[in-house]
Structure formats: C-alpha cells, structure tokens
C-alpha positions in Angstrom: 0.0 0.0 0.0 1.3 3.5 -0.8 2.3 5.8 2.0 -0.3 8.2 3.4 -0.2 12.0 2.7 -2.2 14.9 4.0 -2.6 17.7 1.5 -3.0 21.1 3.0 -5.7 23.3 1.6 -3.2 25.8 0.2 -2.0 23.3 -2.4 -5.4 22.1 -3.6 -6.3 25.8 -4.1 -4.2 26.3 -7.3 -5.9 24.2 -10.1 -2.7 23.0 -11.8 -1.0 21.9 -8.5 -4.2 20.2 -7.5 -4.4 18.4 -10.8 -0.9 17.1 -10.6 -1.2 16.0 -7.0 -4.5 14.2 -7.7 -3.2 12.6 -10.9 -0.2 11.2 -9.0 -2.6 9.8 -6.3 -4.7 8.3 -9.1 -1.7 6.6 -10.5 -1.3 4.9 -7.1 1.9 6.8 -6.1 0.4 7.7 -2.7 -2.8 7.6 -0.6 -4.0 11.1 0.2 -6.1 12.9 2.7 -7.0 16.5 2.3 -8.6 19.5 3.9 -11.4 20.1 1.3 -13.6 22.3 3.3 -10.9 24.9 4.0 -9.9 24.9 0.3 -13.5 25.4 -0.8 -14.1 28.3 1.7 -11.0 30.0 0.4 -11.9 29.6 -3.3 -15.4 30.9 -2.6 -14.1 33.9 -0.5 -11.7 34.9 -3.3 -14.5 34.7 -5.9 -12.7 32.1 -7.9 -15.7 29.7 -7.8 -19.3 29.7 -6.7 -20.6 27.7 -3.7 -22.2 25.3 -6.2 -19.0 24.8 -8.1 -17.0 24.3 -4.9 -19.6 21.7 -3.8 -19.4 19.9 -7.1 -15.5 19.9 -7.0 -15.4 18.5 -3.5 -18.0 15.9 -4.3 -16.1 14.8 -7.4 -12.9 14.5 -5.4 -14.6 12.5 -2.7 -16.1 10.2 -5.3 -12.7 9.7 -7.0 -10.9 9.1 -3.7 -13.5 7.8 -1.2 -10.8 6.7 1.3 -9.4 10.2 1.5 -11.6 11.8 4.2 -10.2 12.0 7.7 -12.7 12.3 10.6 -12.7 12.4 14.3 -9.4 14.2 14.7 -10.7 17.3 16.5 -9.7 16.1 20.0 -6.0 16.0 18.8 -6.0 19.7 17.7 -5.2 21.2 21.1 -2.1 19.1 21.6 -0.5 19.9 18.3 2.6 22.3 18.6 2.7 23.9 15.1 1.1 27.2 14.1 -2.4 27.4 15.6 -4.1 28.1 12.4 -2.8 24.8 10.9 -3.1 22.5 13.9 -6.2 20.9 12.3 -4.0 19.7 9.4 -1.5 18.1 11.6 -4.2 16.5 13.8 -5.7 15.1 10.6 -2.2 13.7 9.6 -1.8 12.1 13.0 -5.3 10.5 12.8 -4.7 9.3 9.2 -1.3 7.9 10.0 0.3 10.1 7.3 4.0 10.4 6.9 3.9 13.6 4.9 2.0 16.9 4.8 2.2 18.6 1.5 2.0 22.4 2.0 3.2 25.6 0.5 3.4 27.0 4.1 6.4 25.2 5.6 6.9 27.8 8.4 3.4 26.9 9.7 4.5 23.2 10.1 7.4 23.3 12.5 7.4 21.1 15.6 5.6 18.2 14.0 5.0 14.9 15.7 7.6 12.3 15.2 7.3 10.5 11.9 5.5 13.3 10.0 7.3 15.6 7.6 6.1 18.8 5.8 7.1 19.1 2.2 6.4 21.6 -0.6 4.6 20.2 -3.7 7.9 20.5 -5.6 9.8 18.5 -3.0 7.0 15.9 -2.6 6.7 15.4 -6.3 10.5 15.1 -6.7 10.4 12.4 -4.0 7.6 10.6 -5.9 9.7 10.9 -9.1 12.6 9.3 -7.3 10.4 6.4 -6.3 8.6 5.8 -9.6 9.7 8.2 -12.4 7.7 6.3 -15.1 4.5 6.5 -13.2 4.8 10.1 -12.3 5.7 11.1 -15.9 2.7 9.0 -17.1 0.5 11.0 -14.7 1.9 14.3 -16.0 1.4 13.2 -19.6 -2.3 12.4 -18.9 -2.7 16.0 -17.7 -1.0 17.4 -20.8 -3.3 15.4 -23.0 -6.3 16.8 -21.2 -5.1 20.4 -21.5 -6.3 21.5 -24.9 -7.1 25.1 -24.4 -4.5 26.4 -24.0 -2.3 23.4 -24.9 0.6 22.8 -22.5 3.8 20.7 -22.4 5.3 18.6 -19.7 7.9 21.2 -18.9 5.3 24.0 -18.9 3.2 21.9 -16.5 6.1 21.2 -14.1 7.2 24.8 -14.1 4.0 25.6 -12.3 5.0 23.1 -9.6 8.7 24.1 -9.2 12.2 24.1 -10.6 13.4 20.8 -9.1 10.6 18.8 -10.6 11.1 20.6 -14.0 14.8 19.7 -13.9 14.1 16.0 -13.2 11.5 15.7 -15.9 13.7 17.6 -18.4 16.5 15.1 -17.7 14.0 12.2 -18.0 12.8 13.4 -21.3 16.4 13.7 -22.6 17.0 10.1 -21.7 14.0 8.7 -23.5 
C-alpha cells in the first residue's frame, strides 16, 4: 500500500497543482487525505468559484478518492505544537497515519509529531519521481493530454510546480 499523505488546503487551491497531485494519487503513487472544506471556503471567498462549483468539485474529489476523508481528529488539535491556524491539518495527519503533509506554508508546520514531515509540492513530487519516475511522468502526460485550451507541455506543467521537478522531468525526457 502506498504511504499516506495529507494535502494542505493551500496546495489544492491552485488548479494546476491540485491536478498534478491528484493525478499522482490516481496513479497509485500515494494515498491522500486532504482538507477540502478549507480549500472550498478560500476559493469561494476569493471569488474564484461559486458555492455550487465548490460543492461539485469537493463531491467529485470525494467520489474519486472515497478513502481520503479523515474524521474524528478534532480532539487532537489542542495538543499539536505547530502554528495554531494549521493545527487541524497536523491533527488530521496524525489521525490518518500520514508520513507527509504537502503544503506551501512550511513555516506553519514546524514542531511536527515524530514520523511526520512537511514538504512543498515540488519536493514531494520530486520524491515521488525518485520512487517511480515512469508512473509520475505518465500522470503528467495524462494532464498534458487533457489540457487542450490552451495546450501545454510537460515542462510548462512542471514549471508551475517548481524548478526541481522541472529539472528532473527535463533530464528524464532527454534520456528517452
């Protein structure tokens, strides 16, 4: 079974990053849990999507990954030692048995419980690449195939994630 990961709301907020992370999970590279309600509230508050669109997106993600919902972690929140506004994420990670929290806000995830590490999407996806480069590149290629308007390339896609992943994928493509 793949290792468990909790995805912070801030990384499901940008559509491209969300698409890459979910595609990697779909390929079986990891099992994920996420903070959907927080992401939905932020997308609605910023005017990026309507409440109906947020509900449809959350429902689609829950249907695609029914095992990805963590519940009954609220009693753990008060004992977490990281930034107070993100203690619910760490509590969910503890409850889920996650080894990694994927977040763009590393400073908010200091003083984590033993066995849990916070990583940026770029670092996390580079680690997945190291474990299974062919599977991750396949997931990225599926995204590129779906992006018709405007069209994109693997390197354009990875550039949204970060420079390290882009470098790894560029080297991979040269070796094909």
